[in-house]
C-alpha positions in Angstrom: -38.6 -18.7 -14.7 -40.9 -18.7 -11.6 -44.0 -17.3 -13.5 -43.9 -20.3 -15.8 -44.3 -22.7 -12.8 -47.4 -23.6 -10.9 -48.1 -21.1 -8.1 -48.0 -24.0 -5.5 -44.4 -24.9 -6.5 -42.9 -21.4 -6.7 -42.0 -20.7 -3.1 -40.1 -24.0 -2.6 -38.2 -23.6 -5.8 -37.4 -20.0 -5.0 -36.0 -21.0 -1.6 -34.0 -23.9 -3.2 -32.6 -21.6 -5.8 -31.5 -19.0 -3.2 -30.0 -21.7 -1.0 -27.8 -22.7 -3.9 -27.0 -19.2 -5.2 -27.0 -17.0 -2.1 -25.4 -19.3 0.4 -23.7 -16.4 2.3 -27.1 -14.9 3.0 -29.0 -15.9 6.2 -32.0 -18.1 5.8 -34.2 -15.2 6.9 -32.7 -13.0 4.2 -33.3 -15.6 1.5 -36.8 -16.2 2.7 -37.5 -12.5 2.7 -36.2 -12.1 -0.9 -38.2 -15.1 -2.0 -41.4 -13.6 -0.5 -40.7 -10.2 -2.2 -40.3 -11.9 -5.6 -43.4 -14.1 -5.2 -45.5 -11.1 -4.2 -44.3 -9.2 -7.3 -45.2 -12.1 -9.6 -48.6 -12.5 -7.9 -49.5 -8.8 -8.0 -52.6 -8.5 -10.2 -51.4 -5.2 -11.7 -48.5 -7.0 -13.3 -50.5 -10.0 -14.6 -49.7 -9.2 -18.2 -46.0 -9.0 -17.5 -45.9 -12.5 -16.0 -48.7 -14.1 -18.1 -48.2 -17.4 -19.8 -46.2 -16.9 -22.9 -44.2 -14.0 -21.6 -40.5 -14.5 -21.6 -37.6 -13.7 -19.2 -34.1 -12.5 -20.0 -34.5 -12.3 -23.8 -31.3 -11.4 -25.7 -31.7 -8.6 -28.2 -29.3 -7.7 -31.0 -29.9 -5.5 -34.0 -28.6 -2.6 -36.0 -30.1 0.9 -35.8 -28.8 3.4 -38.3 -25.5 1.5 -38.5 -25.1 1.2 -34.8 -25.1 -2.2 -33.0 -27.7 -2.5 -30.3 -27.2 -5.4 -28.0 -28.7 -6.2 -24.6 -31.1 -8.3 -22.6 -34.8 -7.6 -22.1 -35.8 -8.5 -18.5 -39.3 -9.4 -19.5 -40.9 -9.5 -23.0 -44.6 -9.9 -23.7 -45.6 -10.6 -27.3 -49.2 -10.6 -28.2 -50.9 -10.5 -31.7 -51.6 -6.8 -31.1 -48.6 -5.4 -29.3 -45.2 -6.0 -27.7 -44.4 -5.0 -24.2 -40.8 -4.6 -23.0 -40.2 -4.5 -19.3 -37.0 -3.6 -17.6 -36.7 -4.4 -13.8 -35.2 -1.7 -11.6 -34.3 -2.3 -8.0 -33.6 1.3 -7.0 -34.4 1.9 -3.3 -35.7 5.4 -4.3 -37.4 4.9 -7.7 -38.6 7.8 -9.8 -42.0 9.1 -8.8 -43.1 9.6 -12.5 -42.0 8.3 -15.9 -40.7 11.9 -16.6 -38.3 11.6 -13.7 -36.9 8.2 -14.7 -33.2 8.3 -15.3 -32.3 9.2 -18.9 -30.1 6.1 -19.3 -33.1 3.8 -18.5 -35.3 5.6 -21.0 -32.6 5.5 -23.7 -32.1 1.7 -23.2 -35.8 1.1 -23.6 -35.9 3.4 -26.6 -33.2 1.4 -28.3 -34.9 -1.9 -27.6 -38.2 -0.5 -28.8 -36.6 0.7 -32.1 -35.1 -2.7 -32.8 -38.3 -4.5 -32.0 -40.3 -2.1 -34.1 -38.4 -3.2 -37.1 -39.0 -6.9 -36.3 -42.7 -6.3 -35.6 -43.7 -3.4 -37.9 -47.5 -4.1 -37.6 -47.5 -4.0 -33.8 -47.3 -1.3 -31.2 -44.2 -1.6 -29.1 -44.6 -0.3 -25.5 -42.0 -0.1 -22.8 -42.1 0.1 -19.0 -39.9 0.1 -16.0 -40.9 -2.3 -13.2 -39.6 -0.8 -9.9 -39.3 -3.8 -7.6 -38.9 -1.9 -4.3 -42.2 0.1 -4.7 -43.5 -2.1 -6.5 -44.7 -0.1 -9.5 -45.0 -0.7 -13.2 -44.3 2.6 -14.9 -44.9 2.9 -18.6 -42.7 5.3 -20.5 -44.7 7.2 -23.2 -44.0 6.8 -26.9 -43.2 10.5 -27.0 -40.5 10.1 -24.3 -39.0 7.1 -26.0 -39.0 8.9 -29.4 -37.3 11.9 -27.8 -34.7 9.7 -26.2 -33.9 8.0 -29.5 -33.7 11.4 -31.2 -31.2 12.6 -28.6 -28.9 9.7 -29.6 -29.0 10.8 -33.2 -27.9 14.4 -32.4 -24.2 15.1 -32.8 -22.4 15.5 -29.5 
């Protein structure tokens, strides 16, 4: 919820939140995490992800070829032209390229994209991984998402 607040209030609220929810952490650890999060939100490369109107922790439920798809989208951006799904990843050694991203991550995005494509048939649905340690926003290509979805349809 920090992106929805004024930039001047974010640090204090982040520190307060961590004091309540990470009480076993040292004050320095909480302050360090708060600074990492605030830097991520303020990073100009991620402006669209945290823009006004984007939403955090959006539940998603749907059916895809008779299968139930259920999960939570870390960040969802809906514009008149397109949809952007962003999944946060905290790996200390993130993938160097989208092609190297773990298959499970890509499959998850592919499923969410497929469900949202039915809800928003007139809009392009894009998907990306936001590596919080690097930090890097890595868009997964439509071709890779389509291939991941196809692999789920193939008999085991």
